[in-house]
C-alpha positions as CSV (number, residue, x, y, z in Angstrom):
1,M,-35.0,-27.3,-16.7
2,N,-31.8,-28.5,-15.0
3,L,-30.0,-25.4,-13.8
4,L,-27.5,-27.4,-11.7
5,R,-26.1,-29.8,-14.4
6,T,-22.4,-30.0,-14.0
7,K,-19.7,-30.3,-16.6
8,T,-17.2,-33.1,-15.7
9,I,-13.6,-32.2,-15.2
10,E,-12.6,-34.7,-17.8
11,Q,-14.9,-33.0,-20.3
12,S,-13.5,-29.6,-19.5
13,I,-10.0,-30.8,-20.0
14,S,-10.8,-32.6,-23.3
15,D,-12.3,-29.3,-24.6
16,T,-8.9,-27.7,-24.4
17,E,-7.6,-30.0,-27.1
18,E,-10.3,-29.2,-29.7
19,P,-9.0,-27.9,-33.0
20,G,-9.8,-24.2,-33.3
21,H,-10.1,-23.8,-29.5
22,R,-6.6,-24.8,-28.5
23,L,-4.4,-22.2,-26.7
24,K,-0.6,-22.2,-26.9
25,R,1.1,-23.5,-23.7
26,E,4.0,-21.0,-23.4
27,L,4.0,-19.8,-19.7
28,S,6.4,-20.9,-17.1
29,A,6.0,-20.7,-13.3
30,F,8.1,-17.6,-13.3
31,D,5.9,-16.0,-16.0
32,L,2.8,-16.7,-13.8
33,V,4.4,-15.2,-10.7
34,V,5.4,-12.1,-12.7
35,F,1.8,-11.9,-14.1
36,G,0.5,-12.0,-10.6
37,I,2.9,-9.3,-9.4
38,G,2.2,-7.3,-12.5
39,V,-1.5,-7.1,-12.0
40,V,-1.5,-6.6,-8.2
41,I,1.1,-3.9,-7.8
42,G,-0.6,-0.8,-9.2
43,T,-3.6,1.2,-7.9
44,G,-3.2,-0.1,-4.4
45,I,0.3,1.3,-3.9
46,F,0.1,4.4,-6.1
47,V,-3.4,5.6,-5.1
48,L,-5.3,3.7,-2.5
49,T,-2.7,4.1,0.3
50,G,-3.4,7.8,0.8
51,Q,-7.1,7.7,0.3
52,V,-7.7,4.9,2.8
53,A,-5.3,6.2,5.4
54,K,-6.8,9.7,5.2
55,D,-10.5,8.7,5.2
56,R,-10.8,5.3,7.0
57,A,-7.9,3.8,8.9
58,G,-5.1,6.3,9.6
59,P,-1.6,4.8,10.1
60,A,-3.4,1.4,10.6
61,V,-3.9,1.2,6.8
62,A,-0.9,-1.1,6.9
63,L,-2.9,-3.5,9.1
64,S,-5.8,-3.3,6.7
65,F,-3.4,-4.3,3.8
66,V,-2.2,-7.3,5.9
67,L,-5.6,-8.5,6.9
68,A,-6.8,-8.1,3.2
69,A,-3.8,-10.3,2.2
70,V,-4.9,-12.9,4.8
71,V,-8.3,-13.1,3.2
72,C,-6.8,-13.4,-0.2
73,G,-4.3,-16.0,1.0
74,L,-7.1,-18.3,2.2
75,A,-8.8,-18.0,-1.2
76,A,-5.4,-18.5,-2.9
77,L,-5.0,-21.9,-1.2
78,C,-8.4,-22.9,-2.6
79,Y,-7.7,-21.5,-6.1
80,A,-4.4,-23.4,-6.2
81,E,-6.0,-26.8,-5.7
82,F,-8.7,-26.1,-8.3
83,A,-6.3,-24.6,-10.8
84,S,-3.9,-27.6,-10.6
85,T,-6.8,-30.1,-10.7
86,V,-8.7,-28.3,-13.5
87,P,-6.1,-26.5,-15.7
88,V,-8.7,-24.9,-17.9
89,A,-9.2,-21.3,-18.9
90,G,-12.0,-19.5,-17.1
91,S,-10.9,-19.6,-13.4
92,A,-13.8,-19.4,-11.0
93,Y,-16.3,-19.9,-13.8
94,T,-14.8,-23.2,-14.9
95,F,-14.4,-24.4,-11.2
96,S,-18.1,-23.5,-10.5
97,Y,-19.2,-25.4,-13.6
98,A,-17.5,-28.6,-12.2
99,T,-19.0,-28.3,-8.7
100,L,-22.1,-26.2,-8.4
101,G,-23.6,-26.4,-11.8
102,E,-24.3,-24.4,-15.0
103,F,-26.4,-21.5,-13.6
104,P,-24.1,-20.8,-10.7
105,A,-21.2,-21.0,-13.1
106,W,-22.9,-18.5,-15.4
107,I,-23.5,-16.1,-12.5
108,I,-19.8,-16.3,-11.6
109,G,-18.7,-15.8,-15.2
110,W,-21.0,-12.8,-15.5
111,D,-19.6,-11.5,-12.3
112,L,-16.0,-11.9,-13.5
113,I,-16.8,-10.1,-16.8
114,L,-18.0,-7.2,-14.7
115,E,-15.0,-7.4,-12.3
116,F,-12.3,-7.4,-14.9
117,A,-14.0,-4.9,-17.2
118,L,-14.6,-2.3,-14.5
119,A,-11.1,-2.9,-12.9
120,A,-9.4,-2.4,-16.3
121,A,-11.4,0.7,-17.0
122,V,-10.8,2.2,-13.5
123,V,-7.1,1.5,-13.7
124,S,-6.9,3.0,-17.2
125,V,-8.4,6.2,-16.0
126,G,-5.8,6.3,-13.1
127,W,-3.0,5.7,-15.7
128,S,-4.3,8.6,-17.7
129,G,-4.1,10.9,-14.8
130,Y,-0.4,10.0,-14.1
131,A,0.4,10.1,-17.8
132,V,-1.1,13.6,-18.3
133,S,0.8,14.8,-15.2
134,L,4.1,13.5,-16.5
135,L,3.5,15.1,-19.9
136,G,2.7,18.4,-18.1
137,D,6.0,18.2,-16.3
138,A,7.7,17.7,-19.7
139,G,6.0,20.8,-21.0
140,I,3.3,19.1,-23.0
141,T,-0.2,20.2,-22.1
142,V,-3.1,17.8,-22.7
143,P,-6.4,19.7,-23.0
144,D,-8.9,18.9,-20.2
145,A,-11.6,18.0,-22.8
146,I,-9.6,14.9,-23.9
147,A,-8.1,14.0,-20.5
148,G,-11.2,12.9,-18.6
149,P,-14.7,11.5,-19.0
150,P,-17.8,13.8,-19.3
151,G,-18.6,15.8,-16.2
152,E,-15.1,15.6,-14.6
153,A,-12.9,18.7,-14.7
154,G,-14.1,19.8,-18.1
155,G,-13.6,16.4,-19.7
156,V,-15.4,15.1,-22.8
157,V,-13.6,11.9,-23.6
158,N,-10.5,10.3,-21.9
159,V,-8.4,9.8,-24.9
160,P,-5.2,8.6,-23.1
161,A,-7.1,5.9,-21.3
162,M,-8.7,4.7,-24.6
163,V,-5.3,4.6,-26.3
164,L,-3.8,2.5,-23.5
165,V,-6.6,0.0,-23.7
166,A,-6.3,-0.3,-27.5
167,A,-2.5,-0.7,-27.3
168,V,-2.5,-3.5,-24.7
169,S,-5.4,-5.3,-26.4
170,A,-3.3,-5.4,-29.6
171,L,-0.4,-6.8,-27.7
172,L,-2.5,-9.5,-26.2
173,V,-3.8,-10.5,-29.6
174,L,-0.1,-11.0,-30.8
175,G,0.5,-13.7,-28.3
176,V,0.7,-14.5,-24.6
177,K,4.5,-15.0,-24.6
178,I,5.1,-11.6,-26.1
179,S,2.7,-10.2,-23.5
180,S,4.6,-11.9,-20.7
181,R,7.9,-10.6,-21.9
182,F,6.6,-7.0,-22.0
183,N,5.0,-7.5,-18.6
184,A,8.3,-8.8,-17.1
185,V,10.1,-5.5,-18.2
186,I,7.3,-3.4,-16.8
187,V,7.2,-5.3,-13.5
188,T,11.0,-4.9,-13.1
189,V,10.5,-1.1,-13.4
190,K,7.7,-0.8,-10.9
191,V,9.2,-3.2,-8.3
192,F,12.4,-1.0,-8.5
193,V,10.3,2.1,-7.9
194,V,8.5,0.4,-4.9
195,L,11.8,-0.6,-3.4
196,L,13.1,2.9,-3.9
197,V,10.1,4.3,-2.0
198,I,10.6,1.9,0.9
199,V,14.4,2.5,1.2
200,A,14.5,6.2,0.5
201,G,11.3,6.9,2.5
202,L,12.8,5.3,5.6
203,F,15.1,8.3,6.0
204,F,12.1,10.7,6.4
205,V,10.0,8.6,8.7
206,K,8.9,10.4,11.9
207,G,7.7,8.3,14.9
208,S,5.1,11.0,15.8
209,N,3.2,10.3,12.6
210,Y,2.4,6.8,13.8
211,S,0.6,8.1,16.9
212,P,-2.2,7.3,17.3
213,F,-1.7,4.2,15.2
214,I,-5.5,3.5,15.2
215,P,-7.2,6.9,15.5
216,P,-10.4,7.1,17.6
217,S,-13.6,6.5,15.8
218,E,-15.5,9.4,14.4
219,S,-18.5,10.0,12.2
220,T,-17.8,11.5,8.9
221,P,-19.8,12.4,5.7
222,A,-17.7,9.8,3.9
223,V,-19.7,6.9,5.5
224,E,-23.2,8.4,5.7
225,G,-26.3,7.2,3.8
226,G,-25.6,4.7,1.0
227,A,-21.9,5.0,1.6
228,A,-22.3,3.4,5.0
229,P,-20.8,-0.2,5.4
230,L,-23.7,-2.7,5.2
231,I,-22.6,-4.5,8.4
232,Q,-22.8,-1.3,10.4
233,V,-26.3,-0.6,9.0
234,L,-27.5,-4.2,9.7
235,F,-26.5,-4.1,13.4
236,G,-27.6,-0.5,14.0
237,I,-24.1,0.8,14.5
238,T,-23.6,4.5,13.8
239,P,-21.4,4.5,10.7
240,V,-17.9,5.7,11.6
241,S,-14.4,6.1,10.2
242,F,-11.2,5.1,12.0
243,G,-11.1,2.9,15.1
244,W,-11.3,-0.8,14.6
245,L,-14.5,-0.4,12.5
246,G,-12.6,1.9,10.3
247,V,-9.8,-0.6,9.9
248,F,-12.3,-3.3,8.9
249,A,-14.1,-1.0,6.5
250,A,-10.7,-0.2,5.0
251,I,-10.0,-3.9,4.3
252,A,-13.0,-3.9,2.0
253,I,-11.5,-0.9,0.0
254,V,-7.8,-1.9,0.0
255,F,-8.9,-5.3,-1.2
256,F,-9.0,-3.6,-4.6
257,A,-5.2,-3.6,-4.3
258,Y,-5.0,-7.4,-4.5
259,I,-7.6,-7.7,-7.3
260,G,-6.2,-9.8,-10.1
261,F,-3.9,-12.4,-8.5
262,D,-6.6,-14.9,-9.4
263,I,-6.1,-14.0,-13.0
264,V,-3.1,-16.4,-12.9
265,A,-5.8,-19.2,-12.8
266,T,-7.4,-17.9,-16.0
267,A,-4.2,-18.6,-17.8
268,A,-4.3,-22.3,-16.9
269,E,-4.5,-23.5,-20.5
270,E,-1.4,-21.5,-21.4
271,A,0.8,-22.8,-18.6
272,R,3.5,-25.4,-19.6
273,R,3.1,-27.4,-16.4
274,P,-0.1,-26.2,-14.9
275,Q,-0.2,-28.8,-12.0
276,R,3.1,-27.4,-10.7
277,D,3.2,-23.9,-12.1
278,L,-0.2,-22.5,-11.2
279,P,0.0,-23.0,-7.4
280,I,3.5,-21.3,-7.5
281,G,2.1,-18.4,-9.5
282,L,-0.9,-17.9,-7.3
283,I,0.7,-18.1,-3.9
284,G,4.1,-16.7,-4.9
285,S,2.7,-13.5,-6.4
286,L,0.4,-12.9,-3.4
287,V,3.2,-13.3,-0.8
288,V,5.5,-10.9,-2.6
289,T,2.9,-8.2,-3.2
290,A,1.5,-8.4,0.4
291,L,5.0,-7.8,1.8
292,L,5.6,-4.8,-0.5
293,Y,2.1,-3.3,0.2
294,A,2.6,-3.5,4.0
295,A,6.1,-2.0,3.8
296,V,5.1,0.9,1.5
297,S,2.0,1.8,3.5
298,L,4.1,1.9,6.7
299,V,6.7,4.2,5.2
300,V,4.2,6.6,3.6
301,V,2.2,7.1,6.8
302,G,5.5,7.5,8.6
303,M,6.7,10.2,6.2
304,S,3.6,12.4,6.4
305,N,0.7,12.7,8.9
306,Y,-2.2,10.6,7.6
307,K,-4.5,13.7,7.6
308,D,-2.2,15.4,5.1
309,L,-1.8,12.6,2.6
310,S,-2.8,13.2,-1.0
311,D,-5.8,11.4,-2.5
312,A,-4.6,11.3,-6.0
313,A,-0.8,10.6,-5.7
314,P,0.1,9.9,-2.1
315,L,3.6,8.5,-2.7
316,A,4.8,11.2,-5.1
317,D,3.3,14.0,-2.9
318,A,4.8,12.6,0.3
319,F,8.3,13.0,-1.2
320,K,7.4,16.5,-2.5
321,A,6.4,17.4,1.1
322,V,9.8,16.5,2.4
323,G,11.6,18.5,-0.3
324,H,12.5,15.7,-2.8
325,P,10.4,16.3,-6.0
326,G,12.9,14.2,-8.0
327,F,11.7,11.1,-6.3
328,A,8.2,12.2,-7.0
329,T,8.9,12.2,-10.8
330,V,10.5,8.7,-10.6
331,I,7.4,7.4,-8.7
332,S,5.1,8.9,-11.4
333,V,7.1,7.1,-14.1
334,G,6.8,3.9,-12.0
335,A,3.0,4.4,-11.7
336,V,2.6,4.8,-15.5
337,A,4.6,1.7,-16.1
338,G,2.9,-0.2,-13.3
339,L,-0.6,0.6,-14.3
340,T,0.1,-0.4,-17.9
341,S,0.7,-4.0,-16.9
342,V,-2.3,-4.0,-14.6
343,V,-4.6,-3.1,-17.5
344,M,-3.0,-5.6,-19.8
345,I,-3.4,-8.5,-17.4
346,L,-6.9,-7.6,-16.4
347,L,-7.8,-7.7,-20.1
348,L,-6.1,-11.0,-20.5
349,G,-8.1,-12.5,-17.7
350,Q,-11.4,-11.1,-18.9
351,S,-10.9,-12.4,-22.5
352,R,-10.1,-15.9,-21.1
353,V,-13.3,-16.0,-19.1
354,F,-15.3,-14.8,-22.0
355,F,-13.5,-17.4,-24.2
356,A,-14.4,-20.2,-21.9
357,M,-18.1,-19.2,-21.6
358,S,-18.3,-18.9,-25.4
359,R,-16.7,-22.3,-25.9
360,D,-19.4,-23.8,-23.6
361,G,-22.2,-22.1,-25.7
362,L,-23.4,-19.8,-22.9
363,L,-22.2,-16.9,-25.0
364,P,-22.0,-16.8,-28.8
365,P,-19.7,-19.8,-29.9
366,W,-18.1,-17.8,-32.7
367,M,-16.4,-15.7,-30.1
368,A,-14.4,-18.7,-28.9
369,A,-12.2,-18.8,-32.1
370,V,-8.4,-18.9,-31.6
371,H,-6.1,-17.1,-34.0
372,P,-4.5,-19.7,-36.3
373,R,-1.1,-17.9,-36.0
374,F,-0.9,-16.3,-32.6
375,G,-2.8,-18.9,-30.7
376,T,-4.8,-16.4,-28.7
377,P,-8.6,-15.9,-28.3
378,Y,-8.4,-12.8,-30.5
379,R,-12.2,-12.2,-31.0
380,T,-12.9,-12.0,-27.3
381,T,-9.8,-9.9,-26.7
382,I,-10.8,-7.4,-29.3
383,L,-14.4,-7.2,-28.2
384,M,-13.5,-6.8,-24.5
385,G,-10.9,-4.2,-25.4
386,L,-13.5,-2.2,-27.3
387,I,-16.0,-2.4,-24.3
388,V,-13.3,-1.4,-21.8
389,A,-12.1,1.5,-24.0
390,V,-15.6,2.9,-24.1
391,L,-16.1,2.6,-20.4
392,A,-12.7,4.3,-19.7
393,G,-13.3,7.0,-22.2
394,F,-16.8,8.1,-21.7
395,I,-18.2,7.0,-18.3
396,P,-17.2,8.4,-14.8
397,L,-16.3,5.3,-12.9
398,A,-15.4,6.5,-9.4
399,K,-18.7,5.3,-7.9
400,L,-18.6,1.9,-9.6
401,A,-15.1,0.9,-8.5
402,E,-16.2,-0.9,-5.4
403,L,-18.3,-3.2,-7.6
404,V,-15.0,-4.8,-8.5
405,N,-14.3,-5.7,-4.9
406,I,-17.7,-7.3,-4.2
407,G,-17.5,-9.2,-7.5
408,T,-14.1,-10.6,-6.7
409,L,-15.1,-11.5,-3.1
410,F,-18.1,-13.3,-4.4
411,A,-16.0,-15.3,-6.8
412,F,-13.5,-16.2,-4.0
413,L,-16.4,-17.3,-1.8
414,V,-17.8,-19.6,-4.4
415,V,-14.4,-21.2,-5.3
416,S,-13.6,-21.8,-1.6
417,A,-16.9,-23.6,-1.2
418,G,-16.3,-25.5,-4.4
419,V,-13.1,-27.0,-3.1
420,A,-14.9,-28.7,-0.2
421,I,-17.7,-29.8,-2.5
422,L,-15.3,-31.4,-5.0
423,R,-13.4,-33.2,-2.2
424,R,-16.7,-34.9,-1.3
425,T,-18.0,-35.6,-4.8
426,R,-14.7,-36.5,-6.6
427,P,-12.3,-37.7,-3.9
428,E,-10.4,-39.9,-6.4
429,L,-9.3,-37.0,-8.6
430,P,-5.5,-36.5,-8.8
431,R,-4.6,-33.3,-7.1
432,A,-1.1,-31.9,-7.6
433,F,-1.7,-29.3,-4.9
434,R,-4.1,-29.9,-2.0
435,T,-5.6,-27.1,0.1
436,P,-4.5,-27.9,3.7
437,L,-7.0,-28.5,6.5
438,V,-10.1,-29.1,4.4
439,P,-12.9,-28.2,5.2
440,L,-11.4,-25.7,7.8
441,V,-9.5,-23.5,5.3
442,P,-12.4,-23.3,2.8
443,V,-14.9,-22.5,5.6
444,L,-12.6,-19.8,7.0
445,S,-12.1,-18.4,3.5
446,V,-15.9,-18.2,2.9
447,L,-16.5,-16.5,6.3
448,A,-13.6,-14.0,5.7
449,C,-14.9,-13.1,2.2
450,L,-18.4,-12.7,3.5
451,F,-17.2,-10.5,6.4
452,V,-15.3,-8.2,4.0
453,M,-18.3,-8.1,1.7
454,L,-20.5,-6.9,4.5
455,N,-18.1,-4.0,5.1
456,L,-18.8,-2.7,1.7
457,P,-21.3,0.2,1.3
458,V,-25.0,-0.4,0.9
459,E,-25.1,1.2,-2.5
460,T,-22.4,-1.2,-3.8
461,W,-24.6,-4.2,-2.7
462,L,-27.6,-2.7,-4.6
463,R,-25.6,-2.2,-7.8
464,F,-24.2,-5.7,-7.5
465,L,-27.7,-7.2,-7.1
466,V,-28.9,-5.3,-10.2
467,W,-26.0,-6.6,-12.3
468,M,-26.7,-10.2,-11.1
469,A,-30.4,-9.9,-12.0
470,L,-29.4,-8.7,-15.4
471,G,-27.1,-11.7,-15.8
472,A,-29.9,-14.1,-14.8
473,V,-32.2,-12.6,-17.5
474,L,-29.5,-13.0,-20.1
475,Y,-28.9,-16.6,-19.1
476,F,-32.5,-17.6,-19.4
477,A,-32.9,-15.7,-22.7
478,Y,-29.7,-17.1,-24.4
479,G,-27.3,-19.2,-22.3
480,H,-29.7,-21.9,-21.1
481,R,-31.1,-22.6,-24.5
482,N,-27.7,-22.6,-26.3
483,S,-25.7,-24.4,-23.7
484,R,-23.4,-26.9,-25.3
485,L,-23.7,-29.2,-22.3
486,R,-27.5,-29.2,-22.6
487,R,-27.3,-30.1,-26.3
488,E,-24.7,-32.8,-25.9
489,V,-25.7,-34.4,-22.6
490,P,-29.2,-33.3,-21.7
491,A,-29.5,-35.9,-18.9
492,V,-26.5,-34.8,-16.9
493,T,-27.4,-34.0,-13.3
494,R,-25.6,-33.2,-10.2
C-alpha cells in the first residue's frame, strides 16, 4: 500500500485536455483579481470587525487584520509559484498530489471541501440576516420561522439562505464567464460601499476612541474552557482577551476575513494565461483587500468606542450611532451584494476541488463530467450547492465557523512546505513565478500558519481532528482502492 505515490505535474496537466473533462479557458488576470476581491470582501468587513474589536483586541483590531494579511501574503507567494507551475483545478489538493503524495493530497482535498462548504453556508446565513433586515426596512416582514435555522430566534428553516445558494449554484452551472461578469458588477457595488464607509466615517472619528489602542489584558467568559486559545492552554497561560495575547488570538478569528483568496488558484484551468494571470490574481487581490480591511477597521473603531460596537452589523450601527441612518441603509445594501459574491466564489472553488478529486478517482468519477455546452463541472456544482443549502437552511453554524479558519491554515501550511519540496525534487521545471528567498519564505509561512492555528480554541482543534479522521476512513474505504493513479501506474513512488 503506497500512500505517498505522487502524480507527476506532466500527468496532471495532460488530464486537463481529456475529452469530457476539459474546462473552458475564459478568465483574464483582471477577472481573477476581481474574483479574489469578490470572495474576500464580505463577512470580515461587514461583521467580524465589531465582534473582534469588542471581545478580543479593542482598537488594535486593525493590527490583527494587518498581521493576518502578512500570514496570507507569505502563503500567497507560495501559491503563486505552484499555480503558475501546475495550472490545474484543485488548488492545494493538486499541489499536494505532486509533492507529498496521494494520501496527504486526499486529506487536503477533504479539508478544502469542509472549508469551502462551511464558509459558504456561514456567509449565506449572514447574507440572510442582512436581507431580512433590508426587507423589514421596506415594510416586508419575513416570519422568524423561515428566517433562521432550528433553535435560533424561533427559526425552523433559513429559506433566504437556501434560495441564495440555489441561485448562485445555477449561475455557476451556466458558465464561468457569466459568473465573472456578475461578480464584477457586485464587486463594484461593494467596493463603492467600503470606500464610502472610509471617506464618510473619517468625519466622525474621535481620537479618544483609540485610547488605549491595545486595552489591558483581562479574563472573560469568551475565552474560558474549550473556547480558550490552544497556545495559552499548552503554556499554562490564564486565557485572556485584549493585550497582545488578545491581538494574536484576534488574528486567528479575523483570518476568516481573508478566506477565499486562494480560490483564485482553483480556477487555474479556466485562466487564459495561467502562468501570468494566476500570480497577479492571487497577490493583487490580497493587497487590495488588506488595505481596505485595515482602513475600514481603523475608521469604525474611531467612530465608536470598541465596547459599544455591534456584533451583528458594526458598520451600519456605527453610522446610526452618529445620527446618519441613511448611510446604514447603503451599507446594508452593500453587505447583501458583497456576501452574494462571496457565496458564489466559495461554491466555485469547492466544486473545482471536488471535480479534481473525482477526475483522479478518489471520489466517484461520474462526478467529474463537464457540461457539453457550458463547459462547467455541473454535477459537482449541483451536488455541492445542495449540501451547502441544507447546511445553511437547517444547521446552526456559529460554533463551526472557526473550522473554516483551521482548515484554510492547514492548507496554506502544506502548500508552503510543498514549494520547498518541489524546488528540491523538480528543480528543472519551468516556473513563470518563483517564490522569493526559498526556503526562507516557505519556512516563515509554515511557522506563521502554525502560530495562528495554535491561537484557535481547543474545541476547534478537536472538531478538526474528528473531520480529518472521518476523511481517513473514507479514503481507505473508497479512495485508495479506486485511485486512477493506482490503477494506471501502480509502481509510482515518491
